[in-house]
C-alpha positions as CSV (number, residue, x, y, z in Angstrom):
1,M,6.1,4.5,-10.8
2,L,8.4,2.5,-13.0
3,E,6.1,-0.5,-13.2
4,G,2.9,1.0,-14.4
5,D,1.2,-1.9,-16.1
6,P,-0.5,-3.6,-13.2
7,Y,-1.9,-0.2,-12.1
8,L,-3.5,0.9,-15.3
9,Q,-6.7,-0.9,-14.3
10,F,-7.2,1.2,-11.2
11,L,-8.6,4.8,-10.9
12,P,-6.0,7.3,-9.6
13,S,-8.1,7.7,-6.4
14,H,-8.2,4.0,-5.9
15,L,-4.4,3.8,-6.3
16,A,-3.9,6.7,-3.9
17,A,-6.2,5.2,-1.3
18,S,-4.4,1.8,-1.6
19,A,-1.0,3.5,-1.2
20,V,-2.2,5.2,1.9
21,A,-3.5,1.9,3.3
22,L,-0.2,0.1,2.6
23,A,1.8,3.0,4.0
24,R,-0.3,2.9,7.2
25,H,0.2,-0.9,7.5
26,T,4.0,-0.5,6.9
27,L,4.1,2.0,9.8
28,Q,2.1,-0.4,12.0
29,E,-1.0,1.7,12.1
30,E,-4.6,0.5,11.5
31,I,-4.6,-0.2,7.8
32,W,-7.9,1.4,6.9
33,P,-9.8,3.0,9.7
34,H,-13.6,3.6,9.4
35,E,-13.0,7.4,9.0
36,L,-11.0,6.8,5.8
37,E,-13.7,4.5,4.5
38,L,-16.3,7.2,5.1
39,S,-14.2,10.0,3.6
40,T,-13.0,8.1,0.5
41,G,-16.0,5.9,-0.2
42,Y,-13.6,2.9,-0.5
43,S,-13.8,-0.1,1.8
44,L,-10.8,-2.2,2.5
45,K,-12.4,-4.9,0.4
46,D,-12.5,-2.5,-2.6
47,L,-8.8,-1.8,-2.2
48,K,-7.6,-5.4,-1.6
49,E,-6.4,-6.2,-5.2
50,C,-4.6,-2.9,-5.6
51,I,-2.9,-3.1,-2.2
52,M,-1.6,-6.6,-3.1
53,C,-0.2,-5.2,-6.4
54,L,1.5,-2.4,-4.5
55,H,2.8,-4.8,-1.9
56,K,4.3,-7.0,-4.6
57,T,6.1,-3.9,-6.1
58,F,7.2,-2.8,-2.7
59,C,8.7,-6.3,-1.9
60,N,10.6,-6.3,-5.2
61,A,11.9,-2.7,-5.0
62,L,15.4,-3.8,-3.8
63,N,15.7,-6.1,-6.8
64,T,14.9,-3.6,-9.6
65,Q,17.6,-2.5,-12.0
66,Q,16.8,1.2,-11.5
67,Q,18.2,1.9,-8.0
68,A,18.5,5.7,-8.4
69,I,15.0,6.1,-6.8
70,Q,16.0,3.8,-3.9
71,E,19.2,5.8,-3.3
72,K,17.4,9.2,-3.5
73,Y,14.8,8.2,-0.9
74,K,17.4,6.8,1.5
75,S,18.5,10.3,2.3
76,S,17.4,12.3,5.4
77,K,15.8,14.9,3.1
78,Y,13.1,12.3,2.4
79,G,12.9,10.8,5.9
80,H,14.9,7.6,4.9
81,V,11.7,6.1,3.6
82,A,13.6,3.8,1.2
83,L,15.0,2.0,4.3
84,L,11.5,0.9,5.4
85,L,10.9,-2.8,4.9
86,P,7.5,-4.2,3.8
87,R,5.4,-6.0,6.4
88,R,3.5,-9.1,5.5
89,V,0.1,-8.6,3.9
90,D,-2.4,-11.4,3.6
91,N,-6.1,-12.0,3.6
92,V,-6.3,-11.6,7.4
93,T,-4.6,-8.2,7.2
94,L,-7.0,-7.2,4.4
95,T,-10.2,-8.3,6.2
96,S,-12.1,-5.5,7.8
97,E,-13.6,-5.8,11.3
98,D,-17.1,-5.6,9.8
99,E,-16.4,-8.6,7.6
100,E,-15.1,-10.6,10.6
101,E,-18.2,-9.8,12.6
102,N,-20.4,-10.9,9.7
103,A,-18.5,-14.2,9.2
């Protein structure tokens, strides 16, 4: 990642879990199913801050000076993933069903 500073505060496993959650959300899947919470030990609430940092980076990706990475991942070899657009992420998106039931 070219913009490492906001991510130094997170454990690698936390960053990886947050990236998976944001990718799932981008692909319109359930952002953080209960099975992932059980297998990782991270709740959606635990990942919220990191997901928001990743989302901000994702939204700004087209505006960075270094476009070589964008160009590389537009190719069919990488599944055209650089052509995916970020979906909106907000507090509602990052609220688990358990939190909603307890509210």
